[in-house]
N, C-alpha and C positions, 0 to 999 in steps of 0.2 A: 323284800322278796318279789313283790309285784314287778318292780323295775327289772330285776334280773330275769324273771320269767319272760317278759316281753323281748328282752335282748336275745335270749336263747332261741326263741321262735324265729326271730328275724334272721339270726345267724344260720339256722338250719335251712331256711328258704334260700338264702343267698348261695350257700355252698352246694346245694343240690342241683343247681342249674348249670349244665355243661354246654359247651358250644357244639353246634351241629357240624361245623367244619373243624378239621384238625389243623391247628395253627401254632403260633409261637408257644414255647414251653410256659407252664404256669409259674408263678412266682409267689413268694410270701408277702403278705401285707400285714399291717398292724392296726388294731383297734385302739383308739386313744380315748380314754375315759377318766373319770375322777379317781377310780380305784386302781389305775395303772394301765399298762399296755398288754395286749393279748395278741400273740402271733397266730395267724391263720392263713390258709390258702383260699384265695377267692377266684371265682370264675366269671367269665364274661357273660352278658346276656345272650340268650339263644339267638343264633344267626349272625353274630358279630363277625366281620371278616375284613381283610385288607381291601381298601378301595382306591388308594392312591400311593404312589411311590416316587421318590426323588433320589437320584444318585449324585452325590457331590464328588469331588476329586478323591477323597479318602474316607468319607463318611456317607451314610445313607439314612434317609428318613422315610417313614411310612405312616399312614393314617388308616384307622379302622372305620367301619360304618357307624360306630358310636361316637366318633370324633377323637378317640384315643390316639396319641402320638407315640411313635416308637423310633428309636435311633440305635445305630451301631457303627463300629469302625473307629477311626482315629478321632480323638476328642480334644485336640488342641484348641485352645481359646474357649473351650466349652461349647463348641459348635453343635454337639449332639443335643444339648439343652437339658441335661439331667442335673445341673447344679454343680457338676464336677468337671475336671479335665482328665478323667480316667478313661482310657481306651476301652471299648466294649467289643468283645469278639462274637457276641450274640445279640439279637434284638432285645432291648429293654424298654420298659414303659417310661415315658417321660412324665414324671409326676410333678404337678404344679399345684401350689396352694389355692389358686383361683379355679381349679378344675376346668381349665379352658378346653373346649371342644373344637378341634381343628377340622377344616374342610379342604385346605390346600396348604402345601409346603413346597419349598424350593431349597436345595442344598448346593452350596458353591464350594470353593476351596477351603475357606476358613470362616464362613458365616452362613447363617440360615435365615429364612423368612417363612412366615406362616400367616394364614387367615383363619379366624374363628368363624363359628356359625353365624355370628352377627355382622360379619364383614369387617371386623377390626383387624388391623395389621400388627404383627409381632416380629421381632428380630432377636437374634442371639448369636454369639460368637465374637470374632474380632471386629472392633469398631474403626480400624484404620481406614483412612480416606473418607470417613463419614458414612460408610456403607450400611451401618445399622439404622441410620435415619433418626437417631436419638439426640442429635446435636453435638455428639462427641466425635473426635477423630483419633482417639487413642484408647487403650485399655480393651476390656472385653466384658461380655455379659454371658453368664453360663446357664441361664434359664430364659425361656421365652418372656420378653418384656414388651408390653404394648407401646406402639408408636402413637403418641398423641398428636393429632392433626386438626387444625382449626376447621370447623364446618362438619366434622365427623363423617367424612366420606366412607362409603361402603365398598370394599374391594372384592374382586372376584378372581383375580389371578396375580401371581407374583413370579418374577423372573430374576435371575442373578447372573452376574459376570464375576470375574476374579476379584475385582475391587469396586464393584458397583451394584446397584439394585434398580429394579423397575417394577411397577405395579399397574394394573388396570382396574378402574372402578366401575360401578354399575351405571355411571352417567356417561361412559364412553371416553373418559379421560385417561391418558397415560401419565404416570408420575415417575420421575427419575431422581436418583440421589447417589452420592458416592463420588468416585473418580470421574473427572471429565476428560480423561485421556481420549484423544482422537474425536472429541465431540460427542461422547456417549450421552451426555445430558440433553442434547438436542436444543440447546439454547443459543446456537449461533456462534459459540466460542469453543476453543479447545483447551482453555485454561480455567482455573477456579473450581476446585472440588466443592461439593455441597453436602452438608451433614444432616439436612432435613429434606423430606420429600417435597417436590414442587411439580406442578402440572406443566407438561410440554405444551407451549402455546405458540411457538415460533413457526406458524404456518402462513402461507399466502392466502388471504381471504379467511373464511370461517373455518374454525377448527373442526376436523372430522370427528364423527362419533366412532370410536374404535371398538372392535369386537374381539380381537385377538392380538397378542403380542408375544414375541420370542426374542431372546437375547443370545448372543454368541456363547459358545462353550469354551471353557478353559481360559486362555490368555488373551482373548480379543475383546474389543469394546464396541460391539455392533448391536443394532436393534432393528427388527422388522415388525410391521404391524399391518393388520387388515382393518379397513373401516366398513361401515354398514352398507356402503355401495359396492363392496367387493373389490376395492382398490387396494394395492399394497404400497406402503410407505417404508422408507428406510433412512437411517442416519447413523453416524458414528464411524468406526473404523471400517475400511474396505481394502485391506492390504492384499487380499487374494481375489477380490471381486465378489465378496460374500453379500454385498447389498444388491447385486443383480444388474449392474449397469454395463456389463460386458466390456467392449473396447472403449466405451466412454467412461471407464472407471476413474474416480478420483479417490485417492488414498484416505482422505479425511473428509467427511461430510457432516459438519456440525449442525447443519440446518436440515430438517426433514424434507425429503424429496420423493416424488412419485416414482415408484418402480414399475407399476403396472396399472393401466387404466381400464376398468371393466367395460365401460360404455363403448369403447372403440375396440377392445381386445388387443390393444397394443402395449408392448413392453417398451420401457424407456431405454433399454439397452441398444447399443449399436453393434453391427456385425463386424467381425474381424476377418482375417484370411483363413481359409480352410473350412471344411464342412462343419466341424464341431463348433465353430465360432459364428455360425449363421443364426440370426434371430428369426424364429418362427412365431408369427403372431397368431392370435386365437380368434374364434368367432366373436364378433361384437356382442356384448352383453354377458359374456362368460364371467361369472363372479368367483373370486377367491374366498375361501372360508377359513383357512388357517395357514399359519406360517411356522417354519422350523428353522433352527440355525445350529451349525456346528462350529468348528474352528476353521475359518476361511471358507465357509460353506453356507449357503442359504437354500431354502426350499419352500414350496407352497402346495396346497391342495385346493382344487376348485370344487364348485358345487356339484359337479358330476361324479366326483371321486377320482379324478385324474390327478397325478402328482408331477411336480417339476422340481428341478434342482439346478444350481449354478454356483460359480466360484472356482475353487481349486479342484484339480484332479490328480494331484501328486501321489495320492494313495488310493486311486480308483474310487474316490468318494462320490463321483457323479452317478454311478450305478447304471450306466448306459452301455456297458460292455466294452468301452474304450479304455485303453491303458495309457493314453497320451498324458504325459506330464504337463504341467503348466498351470496357469491361473487366469482369472478374468474371463472364464467361459460364461457366455450369456445363458439365460434360462433355457433349459432343455427339457423336453417331455420324457419322463422316465416311464410312465405308464398311462395308457389311454383307456379310461373306464368305459367309454362309449363303444369300443370294439373289443375290449378284453385283451389288448395287445401290449406287451412290454417293448420298450425301445431296444433293449439288449437282445440280440438274436439268440444268445445262449439260454435265455429264460423262456420256458415253454409258455405260450399264450393260453388263455383260458378257453378260447373258442366261443365266448359269449360275453356280452356286457357284464361287468362286475365292478362294484365300487370298492375303492380303498376307503376305509372309515377312520383310520388312525395312521398318522405319518409323523415320525419322530427322527431326530438326529442326535448322534453323539459328536465327539470332537471331529471325526473324519469318516463318518459312516451314516447309514440310514436303515430304518426299519419301517416296513409298511405292513399293515394288517388289513386284510380284505373283509368283506361283509360276512364271510363264513367263519372268520376267526383264525385263518391261516396267517403265518408270519413269514415275511421275506426280509433278508438282510443282505447288506453289501458294504464295501469300503475297507477301511483300515482295520486290521485284525491281528496285529502283532502280539496282543495279549490274549487272543482267543475270544474277544468280547462279542463277536458275531454269533458265537454258539454253534459253529458249524463243524466242530471236531478238528480244527487245524489252527495254525497261526499265520496262514497265508492271506494276503489281502485279496479281496473278492471284487472283481470289476463289474459283476452283474448280479441282480437279485437272485438269491437262492432260497427255496422254501426250507426254512429250518424248523418249522412246526406245522404238522398236518392235523387240522382239527377233526377231520373225519375219523382218523385213526387214534387221535389223542396222543400223538408221539412227537417228541423232539428228536432232531438228529442226535445220535449218541445214546438214545434209549430211555431218557426220562419220560414219564408218561402221565396222562390224565385220563379220566373216563372218556371213552370214544364219544365224539361229538362236542366236547368241551371247547369253548372258544377262548382265545387270548384276547383281552380287551385293551391292553396298553403295553407298550414296550419303550424303553429308553434308558439312558444312563449318562455317563460322563465320558471322559477321555478313554478310559481303559476297561470299563466294566458296564454291564447292562442288566436290567431286570425285565422280567416278563410276568405280567399279572393276568391270571385266569379269571373267568367270570365267576368261579366258585370261591374266589378269594385266595387261592393258593398262589404262592410267589416263587418264581424261579430266577436264578442268577447265573451269569457266565462272565469270564474275563479275569482280569488281574484281581488278586485277593490280598495284596500287601495291606497291612493295617486292619485286617479283618473286614474289609469294606463290603464283601459279599454277604456276611452275616451267617455263615455256616459253621462258625466256631473254629475255622482253620485259616491258614494263610496260603493254602494250596490254590494255584491258578487253575481255573476251570475253562476248558475249551468247548465243553458242551454244557447245556443248562442243567443245573442241579436245584432241587427243591429245597428252599430254606425255611418254609413255613409249616411243613408237616413231616419233617425228617425224623422227629422223635416220637416213637410210638406212644400213644396214649396221652400225648400232650394236649393241653387245652389253652384257650386264649385267656390271658390274664386281664384282670380288672384293676383299675387304678386304686391306689390307697384310699380307703374311706376314713373320714374323720367324723364319727358320729358322737356327739357329746351326750352323756347320760344325764338326764335332767332329774 
């Protein structure tokens, strides 16, 4: 009787704690003990909320502040990570026997990567081309599995391309594995896939200490990185000029090369004919802090909060108000944080200095979030993924979320003054994460990739994390043995 009494007290305590934010629907969990199984509904610890989101081609992943992993959409090859290949039309908890707490995830076309709180690397989904990093080039893994690496490096960021993977560790190293198409691995060759992670070391002189890395979206094999000096490096495929070399573009760069040198403020790109193809260099000492990549598109943000883009403009993805088709455009200033001015004349200037604090790309578009939490979007929009209420491509940045009013274009709302903290997606859909943990989505919804329970395309943002009244945030299955 004493043991049963203790269990009931613990159970009452657990189920009486509800989340402060209204998030994903609750789910049933089971208690496993010597006397059998007991079904019960469990709730998350107070204050648990979504803190990171990654949109793959047809599936999506999210992490809560407690490290719980969620997934939804197409589940081919087990890329959601729930141990099955069953498609999921709503977000579900990814339950794992080791109770892994994740801090970072990345979703691609048919595989996924994650990093736990201890900096360990995990992979799941299709193992083709060696992209899971587990030594195999075939088959699949349907639950997150740790990648064992000699020396036990600690990772802080992961990135994925269609058939390859990359990761940044806390010692400033970039690791690559999977397909070496177009020189993605950065080892000086364009042949020989790799099924285990290896550090990119093919640099002239001492290897840089890297602080950020980004890989191309969808079907390209490119990589951009920022080092601790504020320089940008690039390697891999550059079919459309996405590595940023302008008229000096080479389609394949299997060896890392400098794209921008902070000390001099000079881009390595060379100018072509016409105003859009002229290279404009920066004030010496201007450091870059982050990079972003799309499909045939690259970009960066500097320490002042100004943003730049380069590569293709076939679908208005440069975001500078120009509708010129073509590729190999050199780096162009999209927004000047020091003056508050946008390059595109159609976008109203701020009239005062203001920083961009988050800059992300999808396959052929961009999203910028300013320091007030407003969101601007531009580029390819055939599936409504810009969230601006149409499916027309957008050649200049348009404010699609106003933080002061708490309103998205189309009417979705948050409490006035609520900031959006991150935005990004894949080729055809995008997510917007608010500071209170609420999650919004727009764009293509085939395979349930938006997570709203439907396959209805959304041209304006819809809330997928609090759409069910009275819903609460679920807690992972607990396995408490009765002693």
